[in-house]
MINU-572494 format. One line per 3 residues: their letters; for each residue x, y, z of C-alpha. Coordinates in Angstrom, 3 decimals, m for minus. Example, Ala and Ser with C-alpha at 12.3 -4.5 7.8 and 13.67 -1.06 7.14 Angstrom:
AS) 12.300,m4.500,7.800 ~ 13.670,m1.060,7.140
***
This chain:
MSR) 97.473,m38.584,m13.431 ~ 95.700,m41.831,m13.897 ~ 92.173,m42.102,m14.861
RLL) 91.121,m43.679,m11.563 ~ 92.476,m40.734,m9.696 ~ 90.590,m38.168,m11.932
SRI) 87.358,m39.900,m11.473 ~ 87.774,m39.800,m7.785 ~ 88.249,m36.222,m7.824
TLL) 85.337,m35.450,m10.060 ~ 83.066,m37.609,m7.986 ~ 84.258,m35.756,m4.619
SVI) 83.684,m32.362,m6.266 ~ 79.982,m33.406,m7.330 ~ 79.415,m34.441,m3.857
GIV) 80.740,m31.161,m2.522 ~ 78.826,m29.078,m4.573 ~ 75.476,m30.896,m3.664
LFA) 76.308,m30.757,0.063 ~ 76.979,m26.905,m0.453 ~ 73.868,m26.246,m2.051
GGA) 71.699,m28.236,0.435 ~ 73.145,m26.307,3.230 ~ 72.428,m23.158,1.579
CAA) 68.867,m23.982,1.139 ~ 68.469,m25.111,4.824 ~ 70.111,m22.067,6.057
WLW) 67.696,m19.817,3.853 ~ 64.584,m21.789,5.157 ~ 65.776,m21.457,8.808
FSP) 66.796,m17.764,8.756 ~ 63.866,m16.667,6.222 ~ 61.360,m14.315,8.090
AVP) 57.597,m15.564,8.697 ~ 55.017,m14.039,6.374 ~ 53.135,m11.146,8.065
ASL) 49.560,m11.600,9.144 ~ 48.546,m8.675,6.916 ~ 49.945,m10.503,3.839
AGP) 48.384,m13.878,4.506 ~ 45.473,m15.049,2.631 ~ 42.185,m14.793,4.130
SAA) 40.547,m17.434,6.212 ~ 37.018,m18.928,5.618 ~ 34.458,m17.043,8.020
AEA) 32.575,m19.360,10.334 ~ 29.899,m17.078,11.448 ~ 28.189,m13.813,10.122
PIA) 26.359,m11.224,12.117 ~ 22.508,m10.979,12.052 ~ 20.782,m7.680,11.372
YRD) 17.448,m7.016,12.503 ~ 14.873,m4.618,11.102 ~ 11.210,m3.784,10.538
FTD) 9.129,m5.497,7.726 ~ 5.877,m4.763,6.270 ~ 6.075,m7.335,3.548
PRT) 4.963,m5.072,0.838 ~ 3.537,m6.530,m2.468 ~ 2.179,m5.104,m5.674
VSL) m1.085,m6.394,m6.276 ~ m3.779,m6.366,m9.182 ~ m7.251,m5.259,m8.088
AFT) m10.689,m6.383,m9.403 ~ m13.609,m4.275,m8.756 ~ m17.425,m4.046,m9.412
SHP) m19.457,m0.987,m9.382 ~ m23.063,m0.324,m8.729 ~ m25.169,0.882,m11.875
ETP) m24.355,4.358,m13.205 ~ m26.296,6.999,m11.409 ~ m27.700,10.122,m12.959
LVS) m26.976,13.386,m11.056 ~ m30.181,15.278,m11.285 ~ m31.217,19.081,m10.450
EAS) m34.396,19.584,m8.369 ~ m34.258,23.042,m9.644 ~ m35.643,24.435,m12.855
GRL) m33.931,27.203,m14.835 ~ m30.806,27.984,m16.743 ~ m27.588,26.450,m15.926
TAS) m25.193,29.399,m15.090 ~ m22.106,27.407,m13.927 ~ m20.886,23.852,m13.871
SCS) m17.870,22.099,m12.533 ~ m18.630,18.815,m14.175 ~ m15.589,17.173,m16.265
PGT) m15.614,13.488,m17.208 ~ m13.032,11.465,m15.124 ~ m13.041,13.994,m12.208
TVE) m14.315,13.492,m8.748 ~ m17.090,15.370,m7.216 ~ m16.721,15.876,m3.391
SGL) m19.879,15.981,m1.188 ~ m20.337,19.534,0.596 ~ m18.746,21.587,m2.453
PFA) m20.527,23.454,m5.136 ~ m21.291,21.290,m8.203 ~ m23.382,23.732,m10.352
SMN) m25.295,27.055,m10.367 ~ m28.907,27.413,m11.446 ~ m30.206,30.844,m12.066
GEP) m26.963,32.171,m10.477 ~ m27.536,30.245,m7.143 ~ m25.008,27.456,m6.197
LIA) m26.035,23.806,m6.156 ~ m24.149,22.015,m3.486 ~ m23.406,18.188,m4.124
LAT) m24.341,16.108,m0.948 ~ m23.956,12.434,m0.168 ~ m26.627,11.114,2.166
SAP) m27.492,7.582,2.809 ~ m30.703,8.422,0.943 ~ m31.650,11.402,m1.243
LWR) m33.460,14.228,0.338 ~ m36.948,13.800,m0.998 ~ m38.808,16.947,0.713
DLA) m38.161,20.520,1.872 ~ m37.446,20.585,5.583 ~ m38.427,23.109,8.149
AGD) m38.073,23.476,12.053 ~ m39.698,20.439,13.679 ~ m39.631,18.040,10.878
RGD) m38.368,14.722,11.780 ~ m37.463,11.410,9.881 ~ m34.591,9.208,8.688
DVR) m33.798,11.852,6.028 ~ m33.224,14.414,8.643 ~ m30.882,11.978,10.357
SLQ) m28.850,11.234,7.336 ~ m28.593,14.879,6.498 ~ m27.376,15.637,10.237
AEL) m24.872,12.788,9.820 ~ m23.165,14.305,6.579 ~ m23.149,17.914,8.071
TRL) m21.137,16.629,10.971 ~ m18.798,14.547,8.736 ~ m18.415,17.835,6.547
GFP) m17.167,19.747,9.707 ~ m20.532,21.249,10.753 ~ m21.340,19.169,13.924
VTN) m24.893,18.896,14.957 ~ m26.867,16.490,17.269 ~ m28.019,13.532,15.204
DGA) m31.549,13.178,16.795 ~ m33.472,13.014,13.381 ~ m35.310,16.409,14.138
VGT) m34.779,19.776,12.479 ~ m33.694,22.399,14.915 ~ m32.024,25.715,15.019
QTL) m28.567,23.723,15.205 ~ m29.317,21.864,11.793 ~ m30.706,24.888,10.053
AAV) m27.575,26.986,11.088 ~ m25.251,24.209,9.998 ~ m26.924,24.175,6.444
AKL) m26.730,28.072,6.266 ~ m22.991,27.754,7.217 ~ m22.480,25.004,4.485
FAR) m23.870,27.462,1.856 ~ m22.068,30.501,3.225 ~ m18.821,28.612,2.550
AGD) m19.983,28.234,m1.114 ~ m20.408,32.044,m1.361 ~ m24.080,32.099,m0.576
DAL) m24.781,34.216,2.419 ~ m28.603,34.784,1.482 ~ m29.992,31.382,2.368
PAT) m32.667,31.671,4.670 ~ m32.073,29.894,8.083 ~ m35.810,28.876,8.404
TIS) m36.072,26.129,5.684 ~ m33.873,23.751,3.817 ~ m34.818,23.521,0.194
TAR) m33.992,20.149,m1.630 ~ m33.754,22.117,m4.845 ~ m30.474,23.579,m3.666
FVW) m28.761,20.070,m3.521 ~ m27.520,17.552,m5.823 ~ m27.530,14.046,m4.364
LPT) m24.405,12.063,m4.666 ~ m24.030,8.126,m4.150 ~ m20.767,8.460,m2.360
PAT) m18.810,11.171,m0.595 ~ m16.466,11.199,m3.528 ~ m18.202,10.348,m6.730
TIL) m16.549,9.853,m10.105 ~ m18.160,11.717,m13.176 ~ m18.397,9.468,m16.449
ACD) m20.359,12.089,m18.571 ~ m21.632,15.570,m18.471 ~ m25.114,15.644,m19.737
AHV) m26.003,19.356,m19.225 ~ m23.759,22.319,m20.001 ~ m23.775,25.895,m19.219
GES) m26.422,27.979,m20.779 ~ m28.779,25.082,m21.187 ~ m32.223,25.428,m19.568
LGV) m33.391,22.391,m17.365 ~ m36.661,21.340,m15.739 ~ m37.035,19.766,m12.357
GGT) m35.292,16.355,m12.493 ~ m33.272,17.154,m15.439 ~ m29.891,15.257,m15.455
LAT) m26.805,17.362,m15.001 ~ m24.279,14.557,m15.185 ~ m23.829,10.640,m15.146
AVG) m21.716,9.271,m12.368 ~ m20.214,5.998,m11.300 ~ m22.783,4.402,m8.939
GLA) m20.135,3.762,m6.434 ~ m17.930,0.814,m5.657 ~ m19.612,m2.345,m4.616
SVS) m16.578,m4.441,m4.115 ~ m12.668,m4.501,m4.375 ~ m10.800,m7.674,m4.455
IVP) m7.083,m8.591,m4.836 ~ m6.562,m11.026,m7.743 ~ m4.717,m13.186,m7.149
LPR) m3.992,m13.055,m3.551 ~ m0.483,m13.845,m2.829 ~ m0.110,m17.171,m0.969
DLV) 3.060,m16.689,0.902 ~ 2.040,m13.569,2.839 ~ 3.524,m12.934,6.412
DGA) 0.480,m13.480,8.843 ~ m1.109,m10.270,10.321 ~ m3.678,m7.530,9.760
RTL) m3.119,m5.794,6.244 ~ m3.987,m2.541,4.463 ~ m4.249,m1.715,0.647
TVD) m3.033,1.636,m0.757 ~ m4.162,2.922,m4.041 ~ m2.665,6.248,m4.993
EVT) m2.575,8.043,m1.650 ~ m5.422,6.271,m0.087 ~ m4.969,3.517,2.432
VPV) m7.660,1.086,3.637 ~ m8.083,m2.015,5.345 ~ m8.363,m5.359,3.663
DRA) m9.359,m8.630,5.043 ~ m7.688,m12.278,4.923 ~ m9.465,m13.064,1.834
GDV) m8.022,m10.029,m0.002 ~ m11.353,m8.182,m0.094 ~ m12.337,m4.696,0.807
TAT) m15.748,m4.558,2.511 ~ m16.088,m1.460,4.494 ~ m18.397,1.108,3.090
EAL) m16.183,3.925,4.169 ~ m13.100,2.154,2.500 ~ m14.996,1.414,m0.564
SAL) m16.038,4.985,m0.777 ~ m12.555,6.322,m0.280 ~ m11.244,4.020,m3.139
AGT) m14.008,5.305,m5.420 ~ m12.390,8.785,m5.058 ~ m8.824,7.711,m6.366
PSY) m7.470,8.965,m9.676 ~ m6.643,5.453,m10.552 ~ m10.448,4.186,m10.209
ASA) m11.678,7.379,m12.023 ~ m9.467,6.748,m14.832 ~ m10.292,2.981,m15.013
TTS) m14.068,3.744,m14.893 ~ m13.876,6.320,m17.581 ~ m11.836,4.177,m19.897
SRE) m14.248,1.475,m19.472 ~ m17.358,3.411,m20.425 ~ m15.420,5.021,m23.550
TGS) m14.106,1.697,m25.003 ~ m16.845,m0.797,m23.519 ~ m14.053,m2.883,m22.281
AGE) m12.936,m3.797,m18.751 ~ m10.996,m0.644,m18.625 ~ m7.525,m0.018,m17.416
AIS) m6.178,m2.389,m14.602 ~ m5.930,m0.963,m11.236 ~ m2.925,m1.894,m8.940
GQL) m2.230,m1.197,m5.402 ~ 0.143,m1.845,m2.583 ~ m0.581,m4.684,m0.114
ALE) 1.489,m4.349,3.209 ~ 1.057,m5.339,6.815 ~ m0.698,m2.850,8.954
APV) 1.898,m2.992,11.690 ~ 5.521,m3.983,10.827 ~ 7.213,m7.143,12.259
EIA) 10.766,m7.621,13.071 ~ 12.811,m9.897,10.870 ~ 16.431,m10.977,10.734
TVP) 18.644,m10.625,7.456 ~ 21.253,m13.415,7.109 ~ 23.379,m14.967,4.452
PTA) 21.558,m17.613,2.419 ~ 24.015,m20.247,3.543 ~ 23.150,m19.894,7.080
VHS) 19.649,m21.316,6.407 ~ 19.608,m25.050,6.091 ~ 17.180,m28.040,6.321
VRG) 14.740,m25.897,4.407 ~ 11.184,m27.427,3.809 ~ 8.711,m24.869,2.065
NSG) 9.349,m21.565,3.955 ~ 10.456,m23.338,7.162 ~ 14.144,m23.840,7.983
CLS) 16.758,m23.876,10.641 ~ 19.424,m21.369,11.484 ~ 22.414,m22.383,13.719
SRG) 24.070,m19.822,16.095 ~ 27.243,m20.875,17.836 ~ 26.034,m24.438,17.730
TGY) 22.467,m24.059,18.778 ~ 19.718,m24.563,16.403 ~ 16.753,m22.110,15.873
PVT) 13.651,m22.772,13.774 ~ 12.939,m19.822,11.340 ~ 10.343,m19.053,8.900
IVG) 11.576,m17.549,5.486 ~ 9.739,m14.405,4.569 ~ 11.704,m13.402,1.537
SQL) 15.141,m12.805,m0.103 ~ 16.795,m9.844,m1.969 ~ 20.225,m9.146,m3.289
GQT) 22.152,m12.260,m1.715 ~ 20.311,m11.830,1.630 ~ 17.623,m13.945,3.282
FVR) 14.848,m12.569,5.481 ~ 13.658,m14.801,8.335 ~ 11.571,m14.802,11.478
FAG) 12.407,m16.568,14.668 ~ 9.981,m18.660,16.426 ~ 9.180,m17.124,20.052
EAR) 11.512,m14.724,21.818 ~ 14.697,m16.026,20.063 ~ 17.095,m13.278,18.978
PTS) 20.613,m14.646,18.360 ~ 23.323,m12.241,17.111 ~ 25.253,m14.341,14.779
ADL) 24.717,m17.217,12.409 ~ 26.881,m20.238,11.733 ~ 27.844,m20.420,7.993
SPT) 28.836,m24.236,8.247 ~ 26.556,m25.740,10.761 ~ 27.097,m29.256,12.055
GDS) 24.660,m32.060,12.613 ~ 24.542,m31.254,16.298 ~ 23.200,m27.802,15.699
ACS) 20.068,m28.982,13.804 ~ 16.595,m27.697,14.907 ~ 14.443,m30.049,16.723
***
């Protein structure tokens, strides 16, 4: 066989093999089944649902407080101290027994001014009016007319009966049976008299915090959601103004009765320093509705303002917070879209 013929045979064989392989590949591609949708790779989501919930914008804040001068709690009775509930750092409540002199209970009482005279039927004055107001607050309602009558005398007798003294005459009110408090809940700083000691009229039973003069949040957070707010210390919640100050007398009195304030004032007196820091929880008085969206859904952000697009429509939003890969926003007006575009276009920008 000639060399020329052998070369032709070899070339034809190679061409045949190539053609066969190409046909086989084409047939495999033609008859190969499509990939099931369940096995296909995920496609990028175009939008995300918007979830709505109530929001009180809670913040943990530090408090600065000032107190009135320390107040001595004195006895208008003389004799031997036979019982005392005094303990530094604790709170004395108006309307409850604080001590006993010669076996008779002395009732702690917070009035706008100390009782300065014994009272009998027919007596009138501002001291009577303040006594009537406190009796009513304590659950013994009387007419606040500034005059001692049978109603006021009976209320005082019931107050002492609750303390275990049923023998109080219902014809007079003796100042010697009361220990005046500057606030309805007064924190004790020191006990000056102890059981067994003898005291004269005007003797000091204990030294108490003079009452809260002011409470302020320092510093006040700048990015708060607008709205009326409350401050909670321990389990006491009081209103706070827009400047972060507590000014209402009743609110200050309530905060003065908290364990945190008692601990801070006691520590301050013992160490001569500013005392322990007090913290509280600042929150909206009434919750507002916010939307929870992915961070990428908010664009054109300037400060706490931004834009959120929903199916091509832009909505102005206010950013109120973020947490764990979520952004919290509030929509302007009545807008309440149900989904957020994750790749907004220029056509969906907010005006």
